C-alpha positions as CSV (number, residue, x, y, z in Angstrom):
1,M,73.8,24.9,41.3
2,Q,71.3,27.7,41.6
3,Y,68.3,28.6,39.5
4,T,65.9,31.6,39.4
5,I,62.4,30.9,38.3
6,R,60.3,34.0,37.3
7,S,56.6,34.4,36.7
8,L,55.4,31.4,38.7
9,P,51.6,30.9,38.3
10,T,49.8,31.8,41.5
11,D,48.2,28.3,41.8
12,L,51.6,26.6,41.5
13,D,53.1,28.8,44.1
14,R,50.3,28.1,46.4
15,A,50.6,24.3,45.8
16,I,54.4,24.4,46.5
17,R,54.0,26.4,49.7
18,E,51.1,24.1,50.9
19,R,53.2,21.0,50.2
20,A,56.1,22.5,52.0
21,R,54.0,23.4,55.0
22,S,52.3,20.0,55.1
23,E,55.5,18.1,54.8
24,N,57.5,20.4,57.1
25,K,59.9,21.0,54.3
26,S,61.3,24.2,52.7
27,T,59.9,25.3,49.4
28,N,63.4,24.6,47.9
29,E,63.2,21.0,49.0
30,V,59.7,20.5,47.7
31,V,60.7,22.0,44.2
32,I,63.8,19.9,44.0
33,D,61.8,16.7,45.0
34,A,59.2,17.5,42.3
35,L,61.8,18.1,39.7
36,Q,63.7,14.9,40.4
37,R,60.5,12.9,40.3
38,A,59.4,14.6,37.0
39,F,62.8,13.8,35.3
40,G,62.8,10.3,36.5
41,L,65.9,10.8,38.7
42,R,64.2,9.0,41.7
43,G,62.6,5.6,41.9
44,D,59.1,7.0,42.6
45,R,58.6,8.8,39.2
46,L,55.2,10.4,38.6
47,P,52.8,8.3,36.7
48,S,52.7,9.2,33.0
49,Q,49.7,10.9,31.7
50,R,47.4,8.9,29.5
51,D,44.6,9.9,27.3
52,L,42.0,7.9,25.1
53,G,43.6,8.8,21.8
54,G,44.4,5.0,21.2
55,I,40.7,4.0,21.3
56,A,39.1,7.1,20.0
57,G,37.1,6.4,16.8
58,S,37.3,2.6,17.4
59,W,33.5,2.1,18.0
60,L,32.2,-0.8,16.1
61,D,28.5,-1.1,15.4
62,S,27.0,-4.6,16.1
63,P,23.5,-5.9,16.5
64,E,24.3,-7.5,19.7
65,L,25.7,-4.3,21.2
66,A,22.7,-2.2,19.9
67,A,20.3,-4.7,21.6
68,A,22.1,-4.5,24.9
69,L,22.2,-0.8,24.9
70,D,18.5,-0.7,24.0
71,E,17.7,-3.0,26.9
72,Q,19.7,-0.7,29.3
73,R,17.9,2.4,28.1
74,R,14.5,0.9,28.6
75,V,12.5,2.5,31.4
76,D,10.5,0.2,33.8
77,P,7.3,2.2,34.4
78,E,6.6,0.3,37.6
79,M,9.8,1.6,39.1
80,W,8.8,5.2,38.4
81,Q,5.4,5.5,39.9
């Protein structure tokens, strides 16, 4: 099968060419390898991207935590002479 990809961003083109050069492969081989990994067609699939959405907004105020943070924020004047 043959594909034509148009309007490849310059930074992506540069990354593909650098990878091909460093691995002594053709740009075609590098792109096929990346696509296979991205679609999970090889055993070494790329790690999934994660964000902090699951914990955003979950902060709970507690007196113990506030005291611990206050202690960490305390400046020791003797250390800053």
